[in-house]
C-alpha positions in Angstrom: 121.4 47.0 113.8 118.8 48.8 115.7 115.4 49.6 114.4 114.2 53.1 113.3 111.1 52.7 115.9 108.0 54.4 114.8 109.1 54.8 111.0 108.9 51.2 109.5 106.1 51.9 106.9 105.5 55.3 105.3 104.4 57.5 102.5 105.8 60.4 101.0 103.8 64.0 100.6 105.6 64.8 97.5 104.8 67.9 95.4 103.0 69.7 98.3 105.6 72.0 99.9 108.4 70.9 97.6 108.9 70.4 93.8 105.6 72.7 93.4 104.5 76.1 92.5 105.3 78.0 95.6 101.9 79.8 96.1 99.4 80.0 98.8 96.6 78.6 96.4 98.8 75.6 95.6 99.5 74.9 99.7 96.0 74.9 100.5 94.3 73.1 98.1 97.2 70.3 97.2 96.9 68.7 100.7 94.8 69.2 103.7 93.6 67.7 107.0 91.4 65.3 105.3 94.4 63.7 103.1 96.2 63.1 106.5 93.1 61.5 108.0 92.9 59.1 105.0 96.4 58.3 105.0 96.3 57.4 108.8 93.8 54.6 107.8 96.4 53.0 105.5 97.9 51.1 108.0 101.2 53.2 107.9 102.9 54.7 110.8 104.7 57.7 109.4 104.7 60.5 106.7 107.6 61.6 105.1 107.2 65.7 104.2 109.5 67.2 101.7 109.8 70.9 101.9 111.7 73.6 99.7 113.6 76.4 101.6 111.0 78.7 99.3 108.2 77.6 101.5 109.9 79.1 104.8 112.5 81.6 103.1 112.9 84.5 100.6 115.7 84.6 98.4 117.5 86.9 100.6 117.2 84.8 103.6 114.4 86.2 105.4 112.0 83.8 107.2 108.4 83.4 105.7 106.4 83.0 109.0 103.3 81.7 107.4 105.4 78.7 105.4 106.4 77.4 108.9 102.5 77.2 109.9 102.1 74.4 107.1 104.8 72.5 108.7 103.2 73.1 112.0 99.8 72.4 110.8 101.1 68.8 109.4 102.7 68.1 112.8 99.2 68.6 114.4 97.6 66.7 112.2 99.9 63.8 112.3 99.6 64.0 116.2 95.6 64.1 115.9 95.7 60.8 113.7 98.4 58.9 115.4 101.2 59.4 112.6 104.9 60.1 113.2 106.5 62.6 110.6 109.9 63.0 108.8 110.8 66.7 107.9 112.8 66.6 104.8 114.6 69.6 103.5 114.3 68.9 100.0 116.0 71.8 98.7 118.3 74.5 100.2 119.5 77.8 99.0 122.2 77.2 96.4 121.7 73.3 96.4 118.8 71.1 94.6 119.1 67.2 93.3 117.4 68.5 90.3 119.3 70.6 87.7 116.0 72.4 86.6 115.9 74.3 89.7 119.2 76.4 89.1 120.4 76.3 92.2 124.2 76.2 92.7 127.2 77.2 94.9 126.1 75.6 98.3 129.2 73.4 98.6 131.6 76.1 97.8 130.1 78.8 99.6 130.2 79.2 103.4 127.6 81.6 103.8 125.1 79.3 102.0 126.3 76.6 104.3 125.7 78.9 107.1 122.0 80.0 106.1 121.4 76.2 105.8 122.6 75.3 109.4 120.4 78.3 110.6 117.5 77.1 109.2 118.0 74.0 110.7 118.3 75.5 114.1 115.1 77.4 113.4 113.3 74.1 112.7 114.8 72.9 115.6 113.7 75.6 117.9 110.0 75.3 116.4 109.6 71.5 116.1 112.4 70.0 118.6 109.8 69.5 121.1 107.9 67.0 119.2 111.2 64.5 119.1 108.7 61.7 120.2 107.1 61.8 116.8 109.1 64.2 114.7 112.5 63.6 112.9 114.7 65.8 111.0 116.3 64.9 107.6 118.9 67.1 106.9 118.9 67.5 103.2 117.5 65.2 100.1 119.8 63.6 97.7 123.5 64.9 97.6 124.1 64.5 93.9 128.2 64.2 93.1 130.6 62.2 95.1 133.3 64.8 95.0 130.8 66.8 97.4 131.0 64.2 99.9 134.1 65.8 102.1 132.1 69.1 102.4 129.0 67.4 103.1 130.2 65.4 105.7 131.9 68.5 107.3 128.7 70.5 107.1 126.1 67.9 108.1 128.4 67.3 111.4 128.3 71.1 112.0 124.6 71.2 111.6 123.9 68.0 113.7 126.0 69.5 116.8 124.3 72.9 116.6 120.8 71.0 116.4 121.9 69.2 119.3 122.0 72.3 121.4 118.5 73.0 121.1 116.9 69.6 120.5 119.1 67.0 122.1 116.7 63.9 121.5 115.6 64.3 117.9 116.2 61.8 115.2 118.3 63.0 112.9 118.6 61.6 109.1 121.7 61.6 106.9 122.3 60.3 103.6 125.1 60.6 100.9 126.1 61.1 97.4 124.7 59.7 93.8 120.8 60.7 95.1 121.1 58.9 98.5 122.6 55.7 96.9 122.8 52.7 99.2 126.2 52.7 97.9 127.0 55.6 99.8 125.9 54.8 103.0 129.4 52.9 103.9 131.0 56.4 103.4 128.7 58.3 106.0 130.6 59.5 109.1 130.3 57.5 112.2 127.1 58.4 113.9 127.5 61.5 115.9 125.3 59.8 118.8 122.5 57.3 119.1 119.8 59.2 117.3 121.6 59.4 114.0 119.7 57.3 111.2 121.2 56.4 107.9 119.1 57.1 104.7 119.4 55.7 101.3 116.8 56.0 98.2 115.9 53.1 96.1 114.8 53.3 92.4 116.9 50.6 90.8 117.1 49.5 88.4 116.1 52.9 87.0 115.5 51.6 83.5 112.6 49.8 85.2 111.3 52.5 87.7 111.7 55.2 85.5 110.6 53.7 82.0 109.5 56.4 79.8 110.3 59.5 82.3 111.1 62.1 80.1 113.3 63.8 82.3 115.9 60.9 82.4 118.5 61.5 80.0 118.5 59.3 76.6 115.0 57.7 78.1 112.6 57.0 75.2 109.0 58.2 76.8 107.4 55.6 74.8 110.1 52.6 76.5 108.3 50.2 78.5 109.9 47.2 80.1 108.4 43.9 81.6 109.5 43.1 85.2 110.8 39.7 84.0 113.1 41.6 81.9 114.4 43.7 84.6 116.4 40.9 86.1 115.2 42.1 89.3 114.6 39.5 92.3 114.8 39.7 96.0 118.1 38.6 95.9 119.3 41.7 93.5 118.2 44.1 96.4 119.7 41.9 99.0 123.2 42.3 97.0 122.4 45.7 96.1 122.0 46.9 99.8 124.8 44.6 101.2 127.5 47.3 102.0 124.9 49.5 103.3 123.5 46.7 105.5 127.0 45.7 106.5 127.9 49.1 107.6 124.5 49.6 109.7 124.9 46.6 111.3 128.6 47.2 112.2 127.9 50.5 113.5 124.4 49.5 115.1 122.6 52.3 113.4 119.1 52.3 111.9 118.7 52.2 108.1 116.0 53.7 106.6 114.9 53.9 102.8 113.4 57.4 102.4 112.1 57.3 98.9 111.2 54.0 96.5 108.8 53.7 93.8 108.0 52.8 90.1 106.6 55.4 87.8 102.9 55.3 86.7 103.7 54.9 83.1 104.8 51.2 84.0 101.8 48.7 84.2 100.4 48.2 87.6 100.7 44.5 87.6 104.4 44.9 86.3 105.3 47.4 89.2 103.7 45.4 91.9 106.1 42.6 91.3 109.0 45.2 91.9 107.3 46.2 95.0 107.3 43.0 96.3 110.9 41.8 95.6 111.9 45.1 97.3 109.6 44.7 100.5 110.8 41.5 101.2 114.3 42.9 102.0 112.9 45.6 103.7 110.7 43.2 106.1 113.7 40.5 106.3 116.1 43.3 107.7 113.4 45.5 109.1 114.3 48.5 106.9 112.2 51.5 107.8 111.0 52.9 104.4 108.4 55.7 102.9 107.0 55.2 99.5 107.2 57.7 96.8 104.5 59.6 96.6 100.9 60.3 98.1 99.6 61.5 95.0 100.6 62.6 91.3 104.5 63.4 90.9 104.5 60.6 88.3 104.7 58.2 91.0 101.0 58.4 92.7 99.7 55.7 95.1 96.4 57.1 95.7 94.9 56.0 92.6 96.8 52.8 91.9 94.8 50.3 94.1 97.1 47.4 93.8 100.4 49.2 94.7 98.5 51.2 97.6 97.6 47.4 98.8 101.1 46.2 98.6 102.6 49.1 100.4 100.1 49.2 103.2 99.7 45.3 104.1 
């Protein structure tokens, strides 16, 4: 299994240009150059930048040029401070992993799919020149397994069209059940040697999302000790086996674009989960980006023990 060079240890910039109130006031205040400078001192090599289509498109599909400026600024800051960047389309018109976004129709609507691909062509024309330090993640967290045949078709077409503009950029693709490790085995054979298989890890959800009000049937007062979660390094090694076997057999880099424990969990309890997971990342040299820099219920900035574990 090849390594995802330059993307071994990272942090997400969740809540800035995605999963947010899309206003200039928010964009300008949530994260700025000082944050990127700070992150560059953490011992990481890259950032993952989630964006929603709302940043750069109107509901009618017209481009918002000022939205692209925020992406360009981030690329410039990362270049200044020696960090690579994953550009992640977190939400596209007609689809979001979050039911509350009320986006629907993408997997049934050819026009929405074409709009998605054209947006990536736009990104490729603007940012493909930075392929030595910027990678493209096509779409965050496909949910239902039944979407997979359509998703593979759309993603393959998208990759082919990106390649006409940006032949050297790394492209990340994930699968169903919210980028589960299980879905990696059902991803298509890599289009070329610049394809990265992407998955997320919040397992077991009952531990990482304890007390989360958005999880169905979760008591907001529920808390769990790490010892009761039955998590060990072997748990993760077994859980990732199919993904690892697939990546090794196809010689494709494997990358975990999101992982973390909710801030309602005791920090000392959470750190044991991170240590177990990190041991497998290190064993197999799996690139990874923790969720998330600040707030978003998983914020790292104010949790010193977790920040130290992620950045050691």
